[in-house]
N, C-alpha and C positions, 0 to 999 in steps of 0.2 A: 353651687346652689342654682337651681333653675330660675330663670327670670319669670316675673309675673306678667302676663299678657292681658291687655285691656281691649286691644283692637282685634288681635288674631285668636279670639276665643272661638270655640267650636261652633257656638250658636251664630256668631257673627260671620264665620266662613260660609255657613250654609246660605246666608242672605246675599252673598256677593253675586252680582249679576254678570252676565257675559260681557267680557271686555273690561271689567273693573279689576282694580288691584288694591290690595291692602298691604301696608308695610309697617313693621314694628321691630325694633332691636336688630336691624340689619336683615331681617327675614321678610320676603315678599310672597304674597299669594295672588296668583292671577287666574281668573275664571276665563277659560278659552271659549271660543265660539261653539265648540262641540260640547260644551258643558263640563269638560274635565278641568280639574284644578291643578295648577303647577306651583310647587314650592321652589324658591331660589334664595340664595344668600348673596349679600354684598357687604363684606366685613373686612376689617384690617386685622391681620394676625402678625404680630412682631414686625411691623413696618411693611408687610406685603399684603396687597389687596387680593382677596379671594372673591371672585364674582362667578357664581356657578349655579346651574340648575341642579337641584338635589333629587327631585323626583315628582311623580304625579299621583294624584288621588287614586286614579284607576289602577296604579301599580301597588297601592297599599301604603304609600308614603303618608306619614302623619307629622304634625308639628313636633311631637316628641322626638321623632327620628331626625328631623332637621336640627333640633337642639343637640342631639348626640353627634351629628356630623360636625357641628361647630366645636363642640368640646374635644372631639378627636383631633381636629385640625390644630387646636391650641396645644394639646398634649404632644403631638408630633413635633411641633415647633419647639417646645420646651426641651424635648429629648435631644433634638438636633443641636440646640444651643449648649446643653450641658455636656455633649459629647466632644466639644472642641478641646484641643490640647491646652495645657498650662492654665486651666481654670478660666478661660475666656468666657465672657457672658454675651458676646455679640456673635452674629453669624459670620461664618467664613465665606468671603466672596470667592468667585472663581479665580480672580487675579491674584488674591492672597494665597490661595491653594496652589496655583501654578508656580509661584515663587518658592514656596515650601517644598513642592514636589521636585523641582529641579535641584534644589539644595540637597534634598535627601538622596537623590540619584547620584549626585557627585560624591557624597560621603560614602555611599555604599557600592560604588563601582558600576553604576547603571550604564546601559548601552545607548549608543546613538544620541548622546546628550546634545551636541550642537544642532542636530536636525530637529530634535524635539523642541529645543529653545526657539529655533527659527519659526517653526510651525505655530507654537504658542504665541510668540510675539507678533507675528505678521497677520495671523488669522483668528486663532481661537480666543485670545484675550480681548481683541477689539470687539468680538461679538458677545462672548459670555462674561467678560470681565466683571461687571457690576452685579451679576446675578449671584444669588446665594447658592453655594455649591450643592447643598442638600435639596434645593428646589428645582434644579435643572431637570426638565421633563423630556419625554420622547418628542413632544410637539416642538420644544425649543430646538432640539437637534434636527428635526425635519426642516425647520425654518433656516437653520444654518446651512444645511445641504442645498436648499433652494437658493439662498443668497450667493453661495459660492459657485453654483452652476451658472448663475446669471451674470456675475461680475467678478473680474479679476484684473488687477492693474498689471500691465506689462510695459517695461521701459524699452525704448528703442532709440534709434538715431535717424534723423531725416537724411536721406542720401543727397539731397540738394543743398540744404543749409548746414547740415552737421549738428543741428540742435537736438537736444534730448526730447523725445516724444513720449506720450503716454497713451496707450490704447487699452480699451476694456474688452475682455473676452471671457468666456466661461471656463472655469477650471474643469479639468478632465475628471472622470469618475475615479481614476486611479489616484490622482492627486488628493481628491477629497477623502478617499478611503484611508490614505496615509495619515491625514489629519485626524480622522475619526479614530484611528488606532491609538493615537496619542491621547485623545480625549477619554477613550475607554480605559486605557492604562492608568491615567490619572484618577479617574473615578474609582477604579478597583483598588488602587493603592490607598486612596483616601479612606475607603471603607475598611481596608485591612489595618490601617494605622490608627483607626478610631476617630478620624476627623468628622465622619458622618456615620449615622447609625444604619442607614440603608441607602441603596441606589434606586432612585425613582425612574431614571431614564433607561431605555433599552437602546443601545447603540447599534443600529442596523446599517451595515455597509451597503454601498451601491453595487449593483451587478455590473461588473466590468466586461466590456466587449473584448473579444480576443483580437486586439488591435495588432496591425502588422508591425513587426519590430524594425525600426529604422536603423540602418548602419551605413557606414561609408565603404566605398569600393577602395581597392588598394591604391588607385590613382588619386582619389579624393583625399585619402589619409595622408599621402605623401605631400599633397598641396598644403594641407593643414599644418603639417610639421614644418614645412619650409616657411610658411607665413609666420609661424610662432617664433622662428629664429630671428626674425627682423622686428618683432614687437618691442615696444619700450618697456614692458613689464618683464623683468628677468626670471620670474617664476613660471610664466605660462608655458615656455618651451619644455622645461623638465616635467611639468605637470602632464602635458599632452603625451610626451614620450613614454612616461611611466604608465599612463592610462592605456595607451594602445598596445603596450608590450606585456601588460599583466592582467588587464580587465578589472583592476581594483576600483572600488567606489571612490567618489570624490573625497569624502572625509577620511577614508583609509589612507589616501595619498597625502592629503594636506597635514595629517597628524603623524607622519612618519618621524621617528626619532633616530638619530644617527646610530645610537647604540643597538637598535633593532635591525640594522642592515648587516647581514653576514655575507660578505663578498666571496669568501672561500667556499661556503656551502651553496652560494647563490640563492639565498632566501631573504625575505623581509618578514620579520615577526610582527603580526598585527594583534595587539593585546585586546582590542575592543572591536572586533569585526561584527557584522550584523548577525551572523550565524554562530558567533562564539569565537574565541581567540584561535588563531591559526597561523601557519607559516605559508607565505606566498612565494612560490617559485619564480625566479626571474631568468631571463635569457642571458647568454654570454655577452651579447651586445649591450644589454642594459647594465650588466655588472661593470663593464668597462666604462660606460657612460657615467654611472654613479660614482665610480672611483675618482674620476676626474672632477666631477661636480662637488664631491665631498671635500676634496682638497682645498677648494676655494671658499667653502662655507664653514665658519667657525662656531656656529650655534649648535645647541643640542638637537634642534629641529632641522629637518631638511628644507622646510618652507617657513622660516622664522618670521615673526611679526612682533617686534618689541612693544608695539602699542596695544596689541590684543591681550585680553585677560588670560587666555590660554597659553600665550607665548608663541603661537603659530598662526599662520593664515587660515582663516575659516571660510572665506568666500573669494572666488576668483571669477565670478560671473562676467563682469564688465570686460576685462581683457580677453576672456574666452570668446565672447560675442564679437569683439573687434577682430580677432584673428580669424574667426569663421568667415566674417564678411570679406576680409582681405584675401581669403582662399577662394572667393567666388561662390561661397555656399550660403544658405539661408539660415541666419541666426535664430529664427523662430522655429526651425525644424531640427537643426543640428544643435543639440544641447550637450551638457557635459556627460550625461549618462549615455549618449550616443557612442562615446568612445568605448564604454564597457561592452555595449552591444556589438560594436565593430570588432573588438578583440576576440569576443567569443564566437561570433558568426563567421567573420572573414578569415581570421587567423587560426581558428581552432576547428570549428565544425566543418567548414568547407574544405579544410586541409585534410579531413579524414580522421581527426583525432577521436577516439572512442569517447562516448558520453561520460562514463565514470571518471575518466581522466580530466575531461572538461570541467566536471563538477569539482574535482580536487583543485584545479587551477583557479576557477572563478569564485569559489567559496560559497556556492549555493547550498541550501539545506538539503534539497531533495533532487533526485534525477528528474522528477516530473517538471520541475522548474527549468531544468536545462533542456528538456525535450522541446520546449517552445522555440528555442533557437535552431533546432534541427529542421524546423519547418519554415524558417525565415527565407530560405533560398533553396531551390531544388537542384542546383548544379551538382552538388556532391551526391545527391540521390540518383541523378541521371548517370553520373560517372559509375556508380555502383551497379546500375542496371546494365551498362555497357560491359562491365567486367563479367556479369552473370551471363550475358549473351555469348561472350567469347569463351567462357568456361564450358558451356554446353556445345558450342560449335554449331548451333542451329542455322540451317541455310534457308 
């Protein structure tokens, strides 16, 4: 039933002078200096304040239309509330949705769950956690992107004192885009599963620059392996060896199960790879290395961690940074993914392996993704041109 107005009657609106405002039932009418009248609302809808300009007299906005706007806002809120699972009558917050989302992925064999959990826990939940899932807007996501570009905590160690340090730096566009992918996936699944009736936000990725691929030279890689041999963490050496000899991703390595290593066929079965399950070829050297390593490890996991919920190690950042520094390299530039770049660029592309074969070994979805590595260093291209010159015998 429409409210009865005493102050915002049509006759009273006509009498409003420039600069004056009338307010009633959460609706305000302002007469601007140019003579135009502006309607706005400032109301509470299911615990959330809506403060918004609805329209101008010059655009044909009327008090009736403002009332319709408020009624629609209350209807939308009611539908979102009724759409929640298990008959819940309160709004689902982003933090609650994130917990249900991860649980659903685990039950249905979702991909990259450890990475999604880390991105949610470290960045998305701290920002969106208390927001109502159905109310997250494009503007909220733009604010998130801005905050991530401006500040990101990075742990390090002082070379003088050895103390842990914390410096703030902006997250890269690529890093933010990976987080936005998780946010987009969560919103789409929430809509698909009936947690929300519609998605208000449009998740727009940042445009990534074609950054130069960082990789290690053969000599640098050898120094890194040697430093890992002498580190106190017994898992960092096999992790680096496997990464350099296979190009496998971090979580693909850390979640290797003993039963999925076939030394006779020289493959490692990866049930939950980024591009789908696949078999990872391994070298003769790595097969021999794994055989000896497996004889000393009695767990079902190659990298066991009894304290971890998953049963295996899920993070190896600190020992990796320590080994990188011990090898005389920069821990802020040489990250775990650098080993994947190194295996693909130095050991495969520069060695002249054809790109379809590189794609098969690296587990990339498309050849276009592999081609980026072909431009990372021009040595193999120059070698090819030398062969072409000799072929024609041009003097």
